[in-house]
C-alpha positions as CSV (number, residue, x, y, z in Angstrom):
1,M,0.0,0.0,0.0
2,L,1.3,3.5,-0.9
3,Y,1.9,5.7,2.1
4,V,1.4,9.4,1.5
5,N,2.4,12.0,4.1
6,T,-0.7,14.1,4.1
7,A,0.4,16.1,7.1
8,E,2.7,18.1,4.8
9,M,0.3,18.3,1.9
10,A,-2.2,21.1,1.2
11,I,-4.7,18.5,-0.1
12,D,-6.6,16.5,2.6
13,D,-7.2,13.4,0.5
14,P,-4.9,13.3,-2.6
15,T,-6.7,10.2,-3.9
16,A,-10.0,12.0,-4.2
17,I,-10.9,13.1,-7.7
18,P,-11.0,16.9,-8.1
19,Q,-14.5,18.0,-9.2
20,T,-14.1,21.7,-10.1
21,P,-11.6,23.7,-12.1
22,E,-10.5,25.4,-8.9
23,Q,-9.8,22.0,-7.3
24,I,-7.9,20.9,-10.4
25,T,-5.7,24.0,-10.2
26,E,-5.1,23.4,-6.5
27,Y,-4.2,19.8,-7.1
28,M,-1.8,20.7,-9.9
29,H,-0.2,23.5,-7.8
30,E,0.5,21.1,-4.9
31,A,1.6,18.3,-7.2
32,D,4.1,20.6,-9.0
33,R,5.4,21.8,-5.6
34,L,6.0,18.2,-4.5
35,W,7.5,17.2,-7.8
36,N,10.0,20.1,-7.7
37,D,10.9,19.1,-4.2
38,S,11.8,15.6,-5.5
39,R,8.8,14.1,-3.7
40,T,7.7,12.3,-6.8
41,E,5.9,9.4,-5.1
42,E,3.6,11.8,-3.3
43,A,3.2,14.0,-6.4
44,H,2.2,11.2,-8.6
45,V,-0.9,10.4,-6.5
46,L,-2.1,14.0,-7.1
47,Y,-1.3,13.8,-10.8
48,R,-3.2,10.6,-11.1
49,S,-6.2,12.1,-9.5
50,V,-6.0,15.1,-11.9
51,Y,-5.6,12.7,-14.8
52,N,-8.6,10.8,-13.8
53,G,-10.7,13.9,-13.2
54,T,-10.2,16.0,-16.3
55,T,-9.6,15.8,-20.1
56,G,-8.4,19.4,-20.1
57,P,-4.9,20.7,-20.7
58,E,-3.9,19.7,-17.1
59,S,-4.2,16.1,-18.0
60,S,-1.3,16.4,-20.5
61,L,1.2,17.5,-17.9
62,A,-0.2,15.1,-15.4
63,G,0.1,12.2,-17.8
64,Y,3.6,13.1,-18.7
65,R,4.7,13.3,-15.1
66,L,3.0,10.0,-14.3
67,A,4.9,8.4,-17.2
68,L,8.2,9.8,-15.9
69,Y,7.4,8.5,-12.4
70,L,6.4,5.1,-13.6
71,Q,9.5,4.8,-15.7
72,T,11.6,5.3,-12.6
73,I,10.0,2.4,-10.8
74,G,10.1,0.1,-13.9
75,D,6.4,0.1,-14.8
76,I,7.0,0.5,-18.6
77,D,3.6,-0.6,-19.7
78,G,2.0,1.8,-17.2
79,A,4.2,4.6,-18.3
80,L,3.3,4.1,-22.0
81,S,-0.4,4.2,-21.2
82,F,0.0,7.8,-19.8
83,V,2.6,9.2,-22.3
84,E,0.5,8.4,-25.4
85,G,-2.0,11.1,-24.5
86,S,0.5,13.8,-23.5
87,K,1.4,16.8,-25.7
88,E,4.3,18.0,-23.4
89,P,7.7,18.8,-24.9
90,G,9.8,15.7,-24.6
91,T,6.9,13.3,-24.9
92,H,8.1,11.8,-28.2
93,D,11.6,11.1,-26.9
94,L,10.2,9.6,-23.7
95,E,7.9,7.3,-25.7
96,I,10.9,6.1,-27.8
97,A,12.9,5.4,-24.6
98,L,10.0,3.6,-23.0
99,R,9.4,1.4,-26.1
100,A,13.1,0.6,-26.3
101,A,13.0,-0.5,-22.6
102,M,10.1,-2.9,-23.2
103,P,11.2,-6.5,-22.8
104,D,11.1,-8.6,-26.0
105,Q,7.9,-10.5,-26.3
106,A,7.4,-13.6,-28.4
107,V,5.0,-13.1,-31.2
108,D,2.8,-16.0,-32.2
109,P,1.4,-15.6,-35.8
110,S,-1.5,-17.9,-35.0
111,E,-2.8,-15.3,-32.4
112,V,-4.4,-12.0,-33.3
113,P,-2.8,-9.0,-31.5
114,Q,-5.2,-7.6,-28.9
115,T,-3.4,-4.4,-27.7
116,A,-1.6,-1.5,-29.3
117,E,1.6,-2.7,-27.8
118,A,1.1,-6.2,-29.3
119,C,0.4,-4.6,-32.7
120,D,3.7,-2.8,-32.4
121,H,5.5,-6.1,-31.7
122,Y,3.8,-7.7,-34.7
123,E,4.9,-4.8,-37.0
124,H,8.5,-5.1,-35.8
125,S,8.5,-8.9,-36.2
126,T,7.1,-8.5,-39.7
127,I,9.8,-6.1,-40.7
128,D,12.5,-8.5,-39.2
129,A,11.0,-11.5,-41.1
130,F,10.8,-9.4,-44.3
131,G,14.5,-8.6,-43.9
132,R,15.3,-12.3,-43.7
133,S,13.1,-13.1,-46.7
134,D,11.0,-15.4,-44.4
135,W,7.9,-15.0,-46.6
136,T,5.8,-17.6,-44.8
137,T,6.3,-15.8,-41.5
138,V,5.7,-12.4,-43.0
139,E,2.4,-13.6,-44.5
140,A,1.2,-15.2,-41.3
141,L,2.1,-12.2,-39.2
142,C,0.4,-9.8,-41.6
143,L,-2.8,-12.0,-41.7
144,A,-3.0,-11.9,-37.9
145,Y,-2.4,-8.2,-37.8
146,Q,-5.1,-7.7,-40.4
147,Q,-7.7,-9.2,-38.1
148,T,-6.9,-7.1,-35.0
149,S,-9.7,-5.1,-33.4
150,V,-7.3,-2.4,-32.3
151,D,-7.7,0.9,-34.1
152,V,-4.2,1.2,-35.6
153,G,-5.3,3.4,-38.5
154,I,-5.8,2.7,-42.1
155,G,-2.2,3.8,-43.0
156,R,-0.7,1.1,-40.8
157,H,-3.0,-1.5,-42.3
158,A,-1.9,-0.3,-45.8
159,G,1.7,-0.8,-44.8
160,N,0.8,-4.3,-43.5
161,Q,-0.9,-5.2,-46.7
162,M,2.2,-4.1,-48.7
163,Y,4.3,-6.5,-46.8
164,R,1.7,-9.2,-47.1
165,G,1.3,-8.7,-50.8
166,I,5.1,-8.9,-51.5
167,A,5.3,-12.0,-49.3
168,L,2.4,-13.6,-51.3
169,M,4.2,-12.8,-54.5
170,H,7.3,-14.5,-53.4
171,L,5.2,-17.5,-52.3
172,G,3.7,-17.7,-55.8
173,R,0.2,-16.7,-54.7
174,N,-0.2,-13.8,-57.2
175,D,-4.0,-13.9,-57.2
176,E,-3.9,-13.2,-53.4
177,A,-1.1,-10.7,-53.7
178,R,-2.8,-8.4,-56.1
179,P,-5.7,-7.2,-53.8
180,A,-3.3,-6.7,-50.9
181,L,-1.0,-4.6,-53.0
182,E,-3.9,-2.6,-54.5
183,Y,-5.1,-1.9,-51.0
184,A,-1.7,-0.6,-50.0
185,I,-1.6,1.8,-53.0
186,A,-5.2,3.0,-52.4
187,N,-4.8,3.7,-48.7
188,S,-1.2,4.6,-47.9
189,A,0.1,8.1,-47.6
190,S,3.7,6.8,-47.6
191,D,5.5,7.2,-50.9
192,I,7.8,4.4,-50.0
193,T,4.9,2.0,-49.3
194,V,3.1,2.9,-52.6
195,A,6.3,2.6,-54.6
196,K,7.1,-0.9,-53.2
197,A,3.5,-2.0,-53.8
198,R,3.5,-0.6,-57.3
199,E,6.8,-2.4,-58.1
200,A,5.5,-5.7,-56.8
201,L,2.3,-5.4,-58.9
202,Q,4.4,-4.8,-62.0
203,Q,6.4,-7.9,-61.2
204,I,3.3,-10.0,-61.3
205,G,2.2,-8.5,-64.6
206,V,-0.1,-5.7,-63.5
207,H,0.7,-2.5,-65.2
208,V,0.6,0.5,-62.9
209,Q,1.4,4.0,-64.1
210,D,4.0,6.0,-62.2
211,G,1.8,9.0,-61.9
212,D,-1.5,9.3,-60.0
213,N,-2.8,6.4,-57.9
214,P,-5.0,4.4,-60.2
215,Y,-6.9,2.9,-57.2
216,Q,-7.7,6.0,-55.3
217,T,-11.4,6.8,-55.1
């Protein structure tokens, strides 16, 4: 159980959710004071209460400080959950550091990724397998990724289909490769993804002009 020295705090119950803008300001002022005094364990309780009590601009700083605190105690997954919603300077670098600190997780292509973190691991594993020309593994990983319920965005799905289409081409399954590659061209904003998909289509005998996207609607 976390012990908080409330005798030296201006907030009677730091775990209580602030209900008004005035209370949020009071919580943040006290949390910042504790943070600057290197009393981060106590400060993080107040930041968490603010984070849970508002979606306003205060939640950005609260989330960032929570991520920093959780990083120091080794809770990388918890830190990632807070940093992703922050807009504070340094957020991007912190997220990179947190993801680099995540332990390697085995990826099973027979299982559909269920979280954003799992989707990240599937993407990295796909790129690794692609670099090894392990086309069977690439296709299996892409197929699993394709079925995720996580909202990863159409652009990432387009990149996934580019990898899958190229893998299918190398496996001699051109009829399946074509729709995957066409999907990548139609839905990706990445020039690199579109170029690779277009090149693969031409290799399987589908002529694609170098100009405008012929599949864009």
